C-alpha positions in Angstrom: -1.5 50.7 -6.1 -0.1 47.2 -6.0 3.2 48.6 -4.6 1.2 50.3 -1.8 -0.7 47.1 -1.1 2.7 45.3 -0.8 4.0 47.9 1.7 0.9 47.7 3.8 1.0 43.9 3.8 4.7 43.9 4.9 4.0 46.4 7.7 1.1 44.4 8.9 3.1 41.2 8.9 5.9 43.0 11.0 3.4 44.3 13.5 1.8 40.8 13.9 4.8 38.6 13.7 3.2 35.8 15.9 0.0 35.6 14.0 1.8 35.8 10.6 4.1 33.0 11.7 1.2 30.8 12.7 -0.5 31.4 9.4 2.6 30.7 7.3 3.5 27.5 9.3 -0.1 26.3 9.1 -0.5 27.0 5.4 3.0 25.6 4.6 2.2 22.2 6.3 -1.3 22.1 4.7 0.0 23.0 1.2 2.9 20.5 1.6 0.5 17.8 2.3 -1.5 18.7 -0.8 1.6 18.8 -3.0 2.7 15.4 -1.8 -0.8 13.9 -2.2 -0.9 15.4 -5.7 2.3 13.7 -6.8 1.4 10.5 -5.2 -2.1 10.4 -6.8 -0.8 11.4 -10.2 1.9 8.6 -10.0 -0.7 6.0 -9.0 -3.2 7.0 -11.7 -0.5 6.7 -14.4 0.0 3.0 -14.2 0.2 1.5 -17.7 -1.3 4.6 -19.3 1.7 4.8 -21.7 0.4 1.7 -23.6 -1.7 2.5 -26.7 -5.2 1.0 -26.7 -4.7 -0.2 -23.1 -8.5 0.0 -22.6 -9.0 -2.9 -25.0 -6.5 -5.3 -23.2 -7.8 -7.7 -20.6 -6.4 -10.3 -18.2 -7.9 -13.7 -18.0 -9.0 -14.7 -14.4 -10.2 -18.0 -13.1 -13.2 -17.4 -10.8 -14.5 -19.9 -8.2 -18.1 -18.8 -7.3 -18.5 -20.1 -3.8 -15.4 -18.2 -2.6 -16.6 -14.8 -3.8 -14.0 -12.1 -4.3 -11.4 -14.4 -2.7 -12.0 -16.9 -5.5 -10.2 -14.9 -8.2 -7.0 -16.5 -9.4 -4.5 -14.9 -11.8 -2.8 -18.2 -12.7 -4.3 -20.0 -15.7 -3.6 -23.7 -16.6 -1.2 -23.8 -19.5 -3.5 -25.9 -21.8 -5.9 -23.0 -22.0 -3.5 -21.0 -24.2 -3.6 -23.3 -27.2 -7.4 -24.0 -26.6 -8.2 -20.3 -26.7 -6.2 -19.8 -30.0 -7.9 -22.8 -31.5 -11.4 -21.8 -30.5 -11.1 -18.1 -31.2 -9.0 -18.0 -34.5 -9.9 -14.3 -35.1 -8.1 -13.5 -31.9 -5.2 -16.0 -32.3 -2.5 -13.2 -32.6 -4.2 -11.1 -29.9 -3.9 -13.7 -27.1 -0.7 -13.9 -25.1 0.7 -15.8 -22.2 3.3 -14.2 -19.9 5.1 -16.8 -17.8 7.2 -14.9 -15.3 9.9 -16.7 -13.2 10.3 -16.3 -9.5 13.6 -15.6 -7.9 16.1 -16.4 -10.7 19.9 -16.7 -11.0 21.4 -15.2 -14.2 25.0 -16.0 -15.1 27.0 -14.0 -17.7 30.6 -13.8 -18.8 32.4 -10.5 -18.2 36.0 -10.2 -19.4 36.5 -14.0 -19.0 34.9 -14.1 -15.5 31.5 -15.6 -14.7 29.3 -13.0 -12.9 26.1 -14.1 -11.1 23.1 -11.9 -10.6 20.1 -12.6 -8.3 17.0 -11.3 -10.0 13.9 -10.2 -8.3 10.6 -12.1 -8.5 9.0 -11.6 -11.9 11.9 -9.6 -13.5 12.2 -12.4 -16.1 9.3 -13.7 -18.2 8.7 -15.9 -21.2 6.6 -14.0 -23.8 5.8 -14.5 -27.5 5.7 -11.9 -30.4 1.9 -11.5 -29.8 2.7 -10.0 -26.4 3.9 -6.8 -28.2 0.7 -6.6 -30.1 -1.0 -6.1 -26.8 1.4 -3.7 -25.0 3.8 -1.0 -26.5 7.5 -1.2 -26.0 10.2 1.0 -27.7 12.6 -1.2 -29.6 16.2 -0.1 -29.8 17.5 -3.2 -31.5 15.6 -6.0 -33.0 11.8 -6.5 -33.3 9.2 -8.8 -31.8 8.9 -11.0 -34.9 12.7 -11.3 -35.4 13.9 -11.4 -31.8 11.4 -13.5 -29.9 10.2 -16.1 -32.4 12.9 -18.6 -32.2 13.7 -20.7 -29.2 16.7 -19.8 -27.1 16.5 -16.0 -27.8 16.2 -13.3 -25.1 15.5 -9.5 -25.2 17.0 -7.2 -22.5 16.1 -3.8 -21.3 18.8 -1.0 -21.6 19.7 -1.0 -17.9 19.7 -4.8 -17.6 21.9 -5.0 -20.7 24.3 -2.5 -19.2 24.2 -4.4 -15.8 25.2 -7.6 -17.5 27.6 -6.5 -20.1 28.6 -2.9 -19.2 28.9 -0.5 -22.2 29.6 -3.4 -24.7 27.0 -4.2 -27.4 24.8 -7.0 -25.9 23.5 -8.4 -29.2 24.7 -11.9 -29.7 25.9 -12.4 -26.2 24.8 -15.3 -24.0 23.1 -15.4 -20.6 22.4 -18.5 -18.6 19.2 -18.9 -16.5 19.3 -20.8 -13.2 22.3 -22.8 -14.4 19.9 -24.6 -16.7 19.8 -23.1 -20.2 21.6 -20.6 -22.3 19.8 -17.8 -24.2 21.2 -15.5 -26.8 20.5 -11.8 -26.8 18.5 -10.9 -29.9 17.0 -7.6 -29.1 17.1 -4.5 -26.9 14.2 -2.5 -25.6 13.8 0.8 -23.6 13.6 0.3 -19.8 9.9 -0.1 -18.7 8.6 2.9 -16.6 8.1 2.6 -12.9 4.4 2.9 -13.4 3.8 -0.5 -15.0 2.4 -3.8 -13.8 4.8 -5.6 -16.3 8.2 -4.7 -14.9 10.0 -7.3 -17.0 13.6 -6.5 -17.7 14.5 -9.8 -19.4 12.1 -11.3 -22.0 12.7 -14.8 -23.2 11.0 -16.3 -26.3 7.9 -18.3 -25.2 8.8 -21.1 -27.6 11.6 -21.9 -25.1 9.3 -22.6 -22.1 8.6 -26.2 -22.8 12.3 -27.0 -23.1 13.2 -24.9 -20.0 10.5 -26.5 -18.0 7.3 -25.0 -16.5 6.2 -25.3 -13.0 3.0 -27.0 -14.1 2.1 -29.8 -16.5 1.2 -28.6 -20.1 -1.6 -31.1 -20.1 -2.9 -30.4 -16.6 -6.2 -28.4 -16.8 -6.6 -28.3 -13.0 -3.3 -26.9 -11.7 -2.0 -23.4 -12.3 0.9 -21.2 -11.4 0.3 -17.5 -10.4 3.1 -16.3 -12.6 1.6 -17.9 -15.6 -1.0 -15.3 -16.8 -3.0 -14.8 -20.0 -4.0 -11.6 -21.8 -6.3 -10.8 -24.7 -6.8 -7.7 -26.8 -10.4 -7.4 -27.9 -11.3 -5.6 -31.2 -13.4 -2.5 -30.9 -16.3 -4.4 -32.3 -16.4 -6.7 -29.2 -16.8 -5.7 -25.6 -15.9 -7.5 -22.4 -19.5 -8.8 -21.7 -19.7 -10.4 -25.2 -16.4 -12.2 -24.9 -17.2 -13.4 -21.3 -20.4 -15.0 -22.7 -18.3 -16.9 -25.2 -15.9 -18.0 -22.5 -18.8 -19.7 -20.7 -19.2 -22.1 -23.6 -15.4 -22.5 -23.7 -15.4 -23.4 -20.1 -18.2 -26.0 -20.6 -16.4 -27.5 -23.5 -13.1 -28.3 -21.6 -14.4 -28.9 -18.1 -16.9 -31.4 -16.8 -20.4 -30.1 -15.9 -19.7 -30.0 -12.2 -16.4 -28.0 -12.5 -17.8 -25.7 -15.2 -20.7 -24.9 -12.8 -18.4 -23.9 -10.0 -15.7 -22.1 -11.8 -15.5 -19.8 -14.8 -13.1 -17.6 -16.8 -13.8 -13.8 -16.6 -11.9 -10.8 -17.8 -10.2 -8.0 -15.9 -9.2 -4.8 -17.6 -5.5 -4.2 -17.6 -6.0 -0.6 -16.6 -7.8 -1.8 -13.4 -5.2 -4.3 -12.3 -3.2 -1.7 -10.3 -6.4 -0.7 -8.4 -7.8 -4.2 -7.6 -6.8 -5.5 -4.2 -8.5 -8.8 -4.9 -5.8 -9.9 -7.3 -2.0 -9.8 -7.4 0.2 -8.6 -10.3 3.8 -8.8 -11.5 4.7 -5.5 -9.9 3.6 -6.9 -6.5 1.8 -3.7 -5.7 -1.9 -2.5 -5.7 -3.8 0.4 -4.3 -7.5 0.8 -4.2 -9.1 3.8 -5.7 -10.9 4.2 -2.4 -7.5 4.6 -0.8 -6.5 7.1 -3.4 -9.7 9.2 -2.8 -9.0 8.9 0.9 -5.6 10.5 0.4 -7.2 13.3 -1.6 -9.8 13.9 1.1 -7.3 13.9 4.0 -5.0 16.2 2.1 -7.9 18.5 1.3 -9.1 18.4 4.9 -5.6 19.4 6.2 -5.5 22.3 3.8 -9.0 23.3 4.9 -7.8 23.1 8.5 -4.9 25.4 7.7 -7.2 27.9 6.0 -9.5 27.7 9.0 -6.5 29.0 11.0 -6.1 31.9 8.6 -9.9 32.8 8.8 -9.9 32.5 12.6 -6.9 34.7 13.1 -7.9 37.2 10.5 -11.4 37.8 11.9 -10.0 37.8 15.4 -7.6 40.6 14.5 -10.3 42.6 12.6 -10.8 45.0 15.3 -7.0 45.9 15.2 -7.4 47.0 11.6 -10.7 48.7 12.0 -9.2 52.2 12.2 -7.2 51.5 9.0 -10.4 50.5 7.3 -12.2 53.6 8.5 -9.4 55.9 7.2 -9.3 54.3 3.9 -13.0 54.5 3.4 -13.1 58.2 4.5 -10.4 58.9 2.0 -12.5 57.4 -0.8 -11.6 53.7 -0.9 -14.4 51.5 -2.3 -15.3 48.1 -0.9 -14.0 46.5 -4.1 -10.5 48.2 -3.6 -10.5 47.0 0.0 -11.4 43.5 -1.1 -8.6 43.6 -3.6 -6.1 44.8 -0.9 -7.0 42.0 1.7 -7.0 39.3 -1.1 -3.5 40.5 -2.3 -2.3 40.1 1.4 -3.7 36.6 1.6 -2.2 35.8 -1.9 1.2 37.0 -0.6 1.1 34.8 2.4 -0.1 31.9 0.2 2.6 32.3 -2.4 5.2 32.4 0.3 3.6 29.3 1.9 3.5 27.5 -1.5 7.3 28.1 -2.0 8.0 26.9 1.5 5.7 23.9 0.9 7.6 23.0 -2.3 10.8 23.0 -0.3 9.3 21.0 2.6 7.7 18.5 0.2 11.0 18.0 -1.6 12.7 17.3 1.7 9.9 15.0 2.8 9.6 13.1 -0.4 12.2 10.4 0.1 10.5 9.4 3.4 7.0 9.6 1.9 8.2 7.6 -1.2 9.6 4.9 1.1 6.2 4.8 3.1 4.1 4.6 0.0 6.5 2.4 -2.0 6.9 4.9 -4.9 10.3 6.0 -6.5 11.5 9.2 -4.9 13.4 10.1 -8.1 11.6 11.4 -11.1 8.2 12.0 -9.5 8.3 15.8 -8.9 8.9 17.9 -12.1 8.5 21.5 -11.2 8.8 22.5 -14.9 6.0 20.1 -15.8 3.0 22.1 -17.2 0.6 20.0 -15.2 2.6 20.6 -12.0 2.6 24.4 -12.7 -1.0 24.4 -13.4 -1.7 22.5 -10.1 0.5 25.0 -8.1 -1.3 28.0 -9.7 -4.7 26.4 -8.9 -3.5 25.7 -5.3 -2.6 29.4 -4.8 -6.0 30.6 -6.2 -8.1 28.0 -4.2 -6.1 28.6 -1.0 -6.4 32.4 -1.4 -10.1 32.2 -1.9 -10.7 29.7 1.0 -8.5 31.7 3.4 -9.1 35.3 2.4 -12.8 35.5 1.3 -14.6 35.8 4.6 -11.9 37.9 6.4 -11.8 40.3 3.4 -15.6 40.6 3.4 -15.7 41.3 7.2 -13.0 44.0 7.1 -14.2 45.7 4.0 -17.8 45.8 5.4 -16.9 47.9 8.5 -18.8 51.3 8.9 -16.2 54.0 8.8 -17.7 56.0 11.7 -17.7 53.0 14.0 -14.3 51.9 12.8 -12.7 55.3 13.5 -14.3 55.3 17.0 -12.9 51.8 17.6 -16.4 50.5 18.4 -16.3 47.6 15.9 -16.9 44.3 17.8 -15.7 40.8 17.0 -16.8 38.9 20.1 -20.2 37.6 21.2 -21.6 37.9 17.6 -21.8 35.7 14.6 -18.0 36.0 14.1 -17.4 34.4 17.5 -19.8 31.6 16.6 -18.0 31.1 13.3 -14.6 30.9 15.1 -15.9 28.2 17.4 -17.5 26.4 14.5 -14.2 26.4 12.6 -12.3 25.2 15.7 -14.8 22.3 15.9 -14.2 21.6 12.2 -10.4 21.5 12.7 -10.5 19.1 15.6 -13.1 17.0 13.9 -10.6 16.5 11.1 -7.8 15.8 13.5 -9.7 13.3 15.5 -11.0 11.4 12.4 -7.4 10.8 11.4 -6.2 10.1 14.9 -9.0 7.5 15.5 -8.1 5.8 12.2 -4.5 5.7 13.4 -5.5 4.1 16.7 -7.6 1.4 14.9 -4.9 0.7 12.3 -2.3 0.3 15.1 -4.5 -2.2 17.0 -5.1 -4.2 13.7 -1.3 -4.4 13.2 -0.8 -5.5 16.8 -3.5 -8.2 16.2 -1.5 -9.5 13.2 1.6 -9.8 15.4 0.0 -11.7 18.2 -2.5 -14.0 16.4 -1.9 -17.7 16.7 -1.2 -18.9 13.1 -1.0 -22.5 13.8 2.8 -22.7 13.5 5.9 -21.1 14.9 7.8 -18.3 13.1 10.5 -17.2 15.4 14.1 -18.3 15.2 13.5 -20.0 11.8 15.8 -19.2 8.8 14.7 -20.1 5.3 17.3 -20.8 2.7 16.9 -21.8 -1.0 17.5 -25.2 -2.5 18.3 -24.3 -6.1 18.5 -27.8 -7.7 16.2 -30.8 -7.5 19.4 -33.1 -7.0 18.5 -35.6 -4.3 22.1 -36.4 -3.6 23.0 -32.7 -3.0 19.9 -32.2 -0.9 20.8 -35.0 1.3 24.5 -33.9 1.5 23.4 -30.4 2.6 21.1 -31.8 5.3 23.6 -34.2 6.7 26.4 -31.7 6.8 24.3 -29.0 8.4 23.1 -31.6 11.1 26.6 -31.5 12.6 26.4 -27.7 13.2 25.7 -26.8 16.9 22.8 -24.4 17.3 20.5 -26.0 14.8 17.5 -27.7 16.5 15.8 -29.1 13.3 15.6 -28.8 9.6 12.9 -29.4 7.0 12.9 -29.4 3.2 9.7 -28.2 1.4 8.3 -26.4 -1.6 6.7 -23.7 0.5 6.7 -22.4 4.0 3.4 -22.9 6.0 2.2 -19.3 5.3 3.4 -18.2 1.9 2.6 -15.7 -0.8 3.6 -18.3 -3.5 1.1 -21.1 -3.5 0.2 -24.2 -5.5 -3.5 -24.7 -5.9 -4.8 -27.7 -7.7 -7.9 -29.8 -8.2 -8.3 -33.3 -6.8 -10.3 -36.5 -7.1 -11.6 -38.2 -4.0 -12.2 -41.8 -3.3 -14.2 -43.4 -6.2 -14.7 -40.0 -8.0 -13.6 -39.8 -11.6 -14.2 -36.0 -11.8 -12.6 -33.2 -9.9 -14.5 -31.9 -6.9 -15.9 -28.4 -7.0 -13.2 -26.7 -5.0 -9.4 -26.5 -5.1 -6.9 -27.4 -2.5 -3.6 -25.7 -1.6 -0.5 -27.9 -1.6 2.3 -28.1 1.0 4.8 -30.7 -0.4 7.3 -31.2 2.5 9.5 -33.8 4.2 8.5 -35.6 7.5 10.4 -33.0 9.6 8.2 -30.2 8.5 5.7 -30.4 11.3 8.4 -30.5 14.0 10.5 -27.7 12.6 7.5 -25.3 12.2 5.9 -26.3 15.5 2.7 -27.6 14.1 0.3 -30.2 15.7 -1.4 -33.3 14.5 -5.3 -33.5 15.2 -5.6 -37.2 14.2 -3.6 -40.0 12.6 0.1 -39.8 11.9 2.6 -38.0 9.6 3.3 -39.7 6.3 6.4 -41.8 6.0 9.5 -40.6 4.3 9.5 -40.9 0.4 10.9 -39.3 -2.7 7.4 -39.1 -4.4 3.8 -39.1 -3.4 2.8 -42.1 -1.3 0.5 -40.8 1.4 -1.3 -37.6 2.3 -1.9 -35.4 5.4 -4.7 -32.9 5.2 -5.8 -30.0 7.5 -9.0 -29.7 9.5 -10.5 -27.3 6.9 -10.2 -30.1 4.4 -12.1 -32.5 6.7 -14.8 -29.8 7.1 -15.0 -29.2 3.4 -15.7 -32.9 2.9 -18.6 -32.8 5.3 -17.0 -34.7 8.2 -17.3 -33.7 11.8 -14.3 -35.5 13.3 -10.8 -35.6 11.9 -10.6 -39.4 12.5 -13.4 -40.0 9.9 -11.2 -39.1 7.0 -8.2 -41.4 7.9 -7.9 -44.1 5.2 -9.8 -42.2 2.5 -8.0 -42.0 -0.8 -7.4 -39.1 -3.2 -5.4 -38.0 -6.3 -4.2 -34.5 -6.9 -3.8 -32.5 -10.2 -3.9 -34.4 -13.4 -3.0 -37.8 -11.8 -5.5 -40.6 -11.4 -3.3 -42.5 -8.9 -5.0 -42.4 -5.5 -3.1 -42.6 -2.3 -4.4 -42.8 1.3 -4.9 -39.9 3.8 -3.0 -41.1 6.9 -3.3 -37.9 9.1 -5.0 -34.7 9.9 -3.0 -31.6 11.0 -4.5 -28.8 13.0 -5.5 -25.7 10.9 -2.7 -23.2 10.1 -2.8 -20.1 7.9 -1.5 -20.9 4.4 -2.1 -17.4 3.1 -1.8 -14.0 4.8 -4.5 -13.0 7.3 -6.3 -11.2 4.5 -7.7 -14.7 3.6 -9.4 -17.5 5.5 -7.9 -20.9 6.1 -8.7 -23.2 3.1 -8.4 -26.9 2.6 -4.7 -27.9 2.5 -2.9 -31.1 1.6 0.6 -32.1 2.6 2.7 -34.8 1.0 6.1 -35.9 0.0 7.3 -34.6 -3.4 11.0 -34.3 -3.3 11.5 -33.0 -6.8 9.6 -29.9 -5.9 11.4 -28.9 -2.7 13.0 -25.5 -3.2 13.3 -24.2 0.5 14.9 -25.5 3.7 13.6 -24.2 7.0 16.2 -24.3 9.7 15.1 -24.0 13.4 17.8 -22.3 15.4 18.5 -22.6 19.1 17.4 -19.6 21.2 21.0 -18.8 22.1 22.7 -20.0 18.9 26.2 -18.8 17.9 26.2 -15.4 16.1 28.5 -17.0 13.5 26.1 -19.8 12.8 24.7 -18.2 9.6 28.2 -17.8 8.2 28.9 -21.4 8.8 25.6 -22.4 7.2 26.5 -20.3 4.2 29.8 -21.9 3.9 28.3 -25.4 3.9 25.6 -24.4 1.4 28.1 -22.8 -0.9 30.3 -25.9 -0.9 27.3 -28.0 -2.0 25.9 -25.4 -4.5 29.0 -23.5 -5.7 27.3 -22.3 -8.9 24.6 -20.4 -7.1 24.2 -17.4 -4.8 23.3 -18.0 -1.1 20.1 -16.4 0.0 18.4 -16.6 3.4 15.5 -14.9 5.1 14.3 -14.9 8.7 10.7 -16.3 8.6 9.2 -13.8 11.0 10.5 -10.9 8.9 9.0 -12.6 5.8 5.6 -12.8 7.4 5.7 -9.2 8.6 6.4 -8.1 5.0 3.0 -9.5 4.0 1.4 -6.6 5.8 3.8 -3.9 4.6 0.9 -2.1 2.9 -1.0 -1.8 6.1 2.2 -0.8 8.1 2.7 1.9 5.5 -0.9 3.0 5.8 -0.5 3.2 9.5 2.7 5.2 9.2 0.9 7.6 6.7 -2.1 8.0 9.1 0.3 8.7 12.0 2.0 11.5 10.0 -1.2 13.1 8.8 -2.8 12.8 12.3 0.2 14.6 13.8 0.1 17.3 11.1 -3.7 17.8 11.5 -3.5 18.0 15.4 -0.5 20.4 15.1 -2.3 22.7 12.7 -5.4 22.6 15.0 -3.3 23.5 18.0 -1.6 26.4 16.1 -5.0 27.9 15.3 -6.2 27.3 18.9 -3.1 29.0 20.3 -3.6 32.0 18.1 -7.3 32.4 19.0 -6.7 32.0 22.7 -3.9 34.6 22.4 -6.3 37.0 20.9 -9.0 36.3 23.4 -6.6 36.9 26.3 -5.5 40.2 24.7 -9.1 41.3 24.0 -10.4 40.4 27.5 -7.5 41.9 29.5 -9.7 44.3 31.4 -12.2 41.6 32.1 -9.4 39.5 33.6 -8.3 42.4 35.7 -11.8 42.9 37.1 -12.3 39.3 37.9 -8.9 39.1 39.7 -9.7 42.4 41.6 -13.0 40.9 42.9 -11.3 37.7 44.1 -10.9 35.2 41.1 -7.9 32.9 41.5 -5.4 32.0 38.9 -7.1 28.6 38.6 -10.5 30.2 38.0 -9.0 32.2 35.1 -7.4 29.2 33.7 -10.7 27.3 33.9 -12.6 30.2 32.3 -10.4 29.9 29.1 -10.1 26.2 29.2 -13.7 25.0 29.6 -15.0 26.7 26.5 -12.3 25.1 24.3 -12.5 21.6 25.9 -16.3 21.7 25.1 -15.4 22.4 21.4 -12.9 19.4 21.4 -15.6 17.1 22.9 -18.2 18.3 20.3 -15.6 17.6 17.6 -15.1 14.1 19.0 -18.8 13.4 18.9 -19.0 14.4 15.2 -15.7 12.6 14.4 -16.5 9.2 15.9 -19.2 8.0 13.6 -17.3 9.2 10.6 -14.1 7.4 11.7 -16.1 4.3 12.7 -17.6 4.0 9.3 -14.4 4.6 7.3 -12.3 2.2 9.3 -15.1 -0.4 9.3 -14.8 -0.4 5.6 -11.1 -0.7 5.7 -11.2 -3.6 8.1 -13.5 -5.5 5.6 -10.3 -6.3 3.6 -9.2 -8.7 6.4 -10.7 -12.0 7.2 -9.2 -11.8 10.6 -9.8 -8.4 12.1 -10.3 -6.6 15.4 -13.6 -5.2 16.7 -13.8 -1.4 16.9 -14.3 -0.7 20.7 -15.5 2.4 22.5 -12.2 2.8 24.3 -10.4 3.7 21.0 -12.6 6.8 20.7 -12.2 7.6 24.4 -8.3 7.4 24.2 -8.3 9.7 21.2 -10.6 12.1 23.0 -8.4 12.1 26.1 -5.2 12.7 24.1 -6.6 15.5 22.0 -8.1 17.2 25.1 -4.7 16.9 26.9 -2.9 18.5 23.9 -5.5 21.2 23.6 -5.2 22.0 27.3 -1.3 22.2 26.9 -1.8 24.5 24.0 -4.4 26.8 25.9 -2.3 26.8 29.0 0.5 29.0 27.5 -1.8 31.9 27.1 -4.4 31.2 29.8 -1.8 30.9 32.5 -0.2 34.2 31.4 -3.7 35.8 31.7 -4.2 34.2 35.2 -0.9 35.5 36.5 -1.3 39.0 35.1 -1.2 41.9 37.5 -4.8 43.2 37.8 -3.7 46.8 38.1 -1.8 46.7 34.8 -4.8 44.9 33.2 -7.2 47.6 34.3 -5.0 50.3 33.0 -4.8 48.7 29.5 -6.7 50.2 26.7 
């Protein structure tokens, strides 16, 4: 019986090659999208799931109430660590600080030669033995207690050890960090998986941090560094709410009443870090659960759209198979047997499409992986039982979705009517169903397409918005040492290079992902004010190099240390003043210092963070010991070899370091890579959804042309023109596309309005975005319809009237 079903299926596929091809292509695309979405979602949901008891581990966050969700800071002042261990002795060994370094130079000796390695942000971190009580690592050599207790010790991951020392045993060997301090390898751990928010490959004993030098003061309760984070593992007898209540008392104990009322410490579950867009993490990557569910929904919708094609074409072709049904029923076939036959045909096409979808998804995976920032290797395991179960479920679900209604229709034909060829598929409930399914397809297509148009306009807005500074033709290079003589030597030697308009040394660029936030004391206040400021230590050429403008007063005078301040307009507003001039001459002290210096100028507002956040109070001052960047403004038509000459000068001043440079405009564009990738994903999905819809539309129109051949012949015989015939077919389907646009518009508006809420600076959703989408889809639909409708319009009426 099954063999017979298979033969009949092959025969039907041969006789209807065009329809079979449309179904296979549509299902393959839909299933490929589902497969890629499955692997992506599975990857995203597996972050840090390999750690035992991860549900009991939390990250400490500092929360500023008046700033809402934007007031969450991951950096915790360093004195908090000892205070927590002192005040919560029962948790002393369950509290850990991870102090990760930013871009770091590692020097090792290989066969008598010194090799230098430029490590990524947060690849290297200072941790103590308690860190391994919170998170699980596989130790190959050494142990947390023996390897990371003593100062000067370091533990490497397998790949990192091989990178530094090749196949040699790394134990006992030495690495040098930032040309400052040597560390001896005392342990070896397995490589962390890609799905972790703790991608450390080099772990240094936390007891070495004071000697190495932290970015902030160990006695400063006001300042923090984003890479210095604290974690706690709570016992099962204590929940998050209970510990946060105790942290309220802790906060009041160590901060004055005003500061304690405005800021607090809260907990964030580690298994939520990957899904919380409000905070950053060491992996530098987050994805909201809303985004994950959006991907699932879009993938499901595209599969549904492909199944709609199958249903449309199968019901449209039902009249062709009516005689077959009649014969089978006359010969004794039951409805159940017919259902089984048609389901087996659907399953055959589905299995074929799944196999093709697996091939297509494997080919597309490298591109999709680059768009979604996931590793292309090691994501898809066909032999994985979970993957096999998913593929089986996909075949079953698709077979039911695509095959149920057509099988019910075909198996329900009356044998007498079927044999006489009097079964009808038009002008009845089936025709209404086909129209409804076409509307569903194009609703899905237009929702995704509208989202793409809105995302594109938001990205364009990012590119054109006035940031309060210049970003073009500026190159940023690193200053690896706080050696004043070398800094001046570099600056003076570069000044003689033609093509350089200006230079500035600073700790941060105007807009930066790395920021120093600190408290401050104002005028006669002896306590910190209830909000923090963001610092921009820089020399006096900073304003000119980055094209910034003064609103009042003057720039501070040259100095190696703090002598004067310049604040931004947001600072003036936060202090309750209406005019920038009012703050000139006021005095303030930053961080843990009590030495107050005057404010001599006000600079016009500029964005210190990405456009996801509003402009906050900013303070600029001279602090030469903190300068780590040099911004170089190039001439518009500078020599193409200028960068090579800059590198040569830099390398002569800092021969022990690796030269690194970035173009500032490219750096700023990278801040919105997540949105760019989302836009790319939307664009791909929109194209697939529209293509699948057009495939189905083409098939349905082809069937209608075939089933209405005589009607077209009669119409032409009584004087209808080719344009009339084209319009007859086109107008009905254009109406369906317009109805789909009406349904899709509010859905897309709501979804994209929620997405835009993530941006402080965002576009307004305008009516023309929906109109453009509708016009584009109508145009594509008309092109799709035209292939068959023009053929009908040009048909010879004599041949049409002779057709059966």
